[in-house]
C-alpha positions, -999 to +999 in steps of 0.1 A: +168+565+215+176+602+214+214+595+216+213+577+183+204+610+166+233+630+181+245+645+147+211+659+137+202+671+172+236+687+180+235+706+147+208+729+162+208+721+199+182+747+208+157+737+182+127+716+192+119+696+161+083+683+162+078+674+125+088+638+124+061+633+097+078+658+075+116+658+075+124+631+100+159+634+116+184+608+104+201+585+130+238+586+132+242+552+114+231+569+082+262+591+082+286+562+078+262+546+053+262+578+032+300+578+033+300+542+022+280+551-009+307+577-018+336+552-011+320+525-032+315+549-061+352+558-059+364+522-055+342+505-080+334+533-105+313+518-133+311+485-114+292+501-085+259+493-103+267+456-100+270+460-063+238+481-061+218+456-080+235+424-068+240+432-031+224+464-019+190+461-035+185+424-024+195+433+011+170+463+014+143+442-003+146+415+024+144+440+052+114+458+038+096+426+031+101+415+067+087+447+080+056+445+058+050+408+058+055+404+021+059+368+011+084+375-017+110+403-015+116+402-052+082+419-057+099+452-046+116+478-068+131+512-061+131+548-074+139+582-061+103+593-057+068+578-055+055+600-083+075+580-108+057+549-097+023+565-099+029+576-135+043+542-145+013+523-130-011+547-148+007+541-181-010+507-185-046+520-178-071+527-206-077+563-217-096+579-202-094+559-170-117+562-141-103+567-106-118+560-072-098+579-045-102+601-014-099+638-005-069+629+017-042+620-008-008+635-008+003+659-036+024+633-054-009+617-065-035+644-060-018+670-081-011+645-110-047+633-109-061+668-112-038+674-142-049+641-158-085+653-154-077+687-170-061+669-199-090+646-204-070+615-195-089+605-164-120+611-144-121+608-106-146+602-078-132+614-045-147+600-013-145+623+017-125+609+046-149+625+071-168+612+089-139+588+097-159+561+114-178+553+082-150+559+056-143+522+047-179+514+040-185+546+021-154+541+000-162+505-010-198+514-018-186+542-041-168+516-064-185+515-098-162+496-121-133+521-117-100+513-135-078+526-106-085+525-069-061+546-049-061+554-012-037+560+017-031+537+046-025+568+067-040+601+054-014+628+053-038+656+062-053+641+094-033+610+105-064+589+100-055+552+097-075+533+072-085+502+093-084+466+083-067+468+049-074+431+043-111+436+046-113+468+025-093+453-004-114+420-002-146+441-006-134+456-039-144+433-068-117+419-090-106+439-120-093+474-110-057+483-103-054+490-066-027+512-051-021+517-014+000+548-005+019+536+025+042+566+029+028+578+062+023+542+074+057+525+066+078+522+098+051+540+118+020+519+119+023+481+121+015+467+086+011+432+073+005+430+036+005+392+033-032+388+027-033+416+000+001+411-017-015+394-047-038+423-054-023+456-045+005+479-054+020+494-022+042+525-025+062+541+003+097+554+010+124+563+035+120+601+038+097+600+068+095+573+095+121+551+079+145+579+087+167+575+056+161+608+039+153+615+002+157+591-027+148+558-011+113+551-024+100+516-032+071+498-048+056+464-042+043+450-075+016+423-073+023+393-095-010+400-114+004+434-126+012+438-163+044+420-172+057+447-195+047+482-183+046+508-211+064+535-191+098+519-187+135+528-181+168+509-184+167+497-147+137+476-157+159+455-179+192+458-161+201+421-163+198+421-201+220+451-208+249+430-222+227+408-244+220+414-281+187+434-281+156+415-291+127+438-285+123+454-251+134+429-224+122+431-188+136+418-155+114+394-135+095+403-104+090+438-092+121+451-110+101+452-142+086+484-128+120+500-124+128+533-140+161+548-148+193+561-131+189+575-096+213+582-067+216+550-047+229+566-015+193+567-001+193+529-002+226+528+017+210+549+044+178+529+045+197+496+048+217+511+077+185+522+095+168+489+092+199+470+103+203+493+133+167+488+144+170+451+139+202+449+159+186+469+188+154+448+187+132+479+180+102+469+159+075+490+143+052+479+171+077+492+197+081+525+178+043+529+175+037+523+212+063+549+221+049+576+198+013+570+208+023+574+245+040+607+237+009+618+217-013+611+247+010+629+270+009+660+248-028+660+245-031+658+283-009+689+287-023+713+261-053+735+264-085+714+262-100+738+236-070+731+213-072+694+220-109+695+210-099+704+174-080+672+169-086+652+137-096+624+141-108+631+176-096+612+207-120+584+202-102+572+171-088+536+177-054+545+161-036+573+143-004+580+124+027+596+140+014+631+139-014+650+156-036+672+133-055+701+146-081+720+125-073+756+131-083+786+111-051+803+121-028+772+114-003+793+095+000+818+124+005+790+149+032+776+128+049+810+124+048+818+161+062+785+171+089+787+144+100+820+158+104+803+191+126+776+176+099+750+175+094+732+141+059+720+133+040+724+100+006+730+085-015+723+054-043+749+049-063+750+081-046+719+095-017+723+119+004+692+124+027+681+152+049+650+145+066+630+172+091+602+168+116+579+185+140+608+189+116+624+214+112+617+251+089+630+278+109+661+285+106+671+248+068+667+250+066+687+282+086+715+267+065+713+235+033+717+255+047+748+272+058+763+239+024+757+223+007+774+253+030+804+250+024+806+212-013+807+216 
């Protein structure tokens, strides 16, 4: 499918981009979609919001719900970033609130949680992801009446896939607010939320494997969530704007967790990507098989000593769409490759290589040679 990314790839034809998990290239269909956002703004002016709320959002909701097996698309709402959703969900928790989470959460949650702790607003118990083969059992056994349970479907610092979401959620007693961070899983790892849709918030977005760029984040709101979240913006009551105010009205469904004004162009791009994949018959399962084949090919071609540093190791039953290697010199590896026109990334001592549907076998073979030269 490399030809579908011609604009991004031709912009720097000598660059080998191997960071699909970071800034995923956008397919060409997003260019026209981005232009449509501009044209609609010009044509409709103030009335563009009627189109965004009445046509665009329902369209994107249906497509996301189909990908995730959600029974009701109206449980979804949108924002420009996931941090906004995290803060809004926490706004209805008691103070101080107790959090059960992991040591593998992305900064949008991990940083905020640390600050809440500093401010005396929360306390947290963090379960280590390693050893990976016992993580689910250890995580569930650590639950002690926490107010918030927060974990990632795919851990950003390893690619570890939390197995059997249905079983893990079912093992947590009723009562806490449960949030699944799906950002590294959405459009990468096949996901069916049907069995847990009544209990969990699910947050993700389009910046990575959905290939839509920034500003296209979404939240699934379980029907059991508070009807009137305290942290609220005018998008949460968009349908009542023209009515005489009586208190603070809220929209039904997931839109009650909406915030305030954001640039809707990301939703135009996300709609275009999901339409394109649907038209071509490319499912998440197809994408995942392709990426896993490329990952195995790369692992077969790099130095065995480097492959031995893989997290989780090669016995893991599944992984996200990036390979994570524990290297004391991760920063140096990144720098040497970047100087050679190869884009990877690192977090501390973890060097990450992300592959996607814009890669083929020739890319992987070139990447293996560049990695060998950089070492």
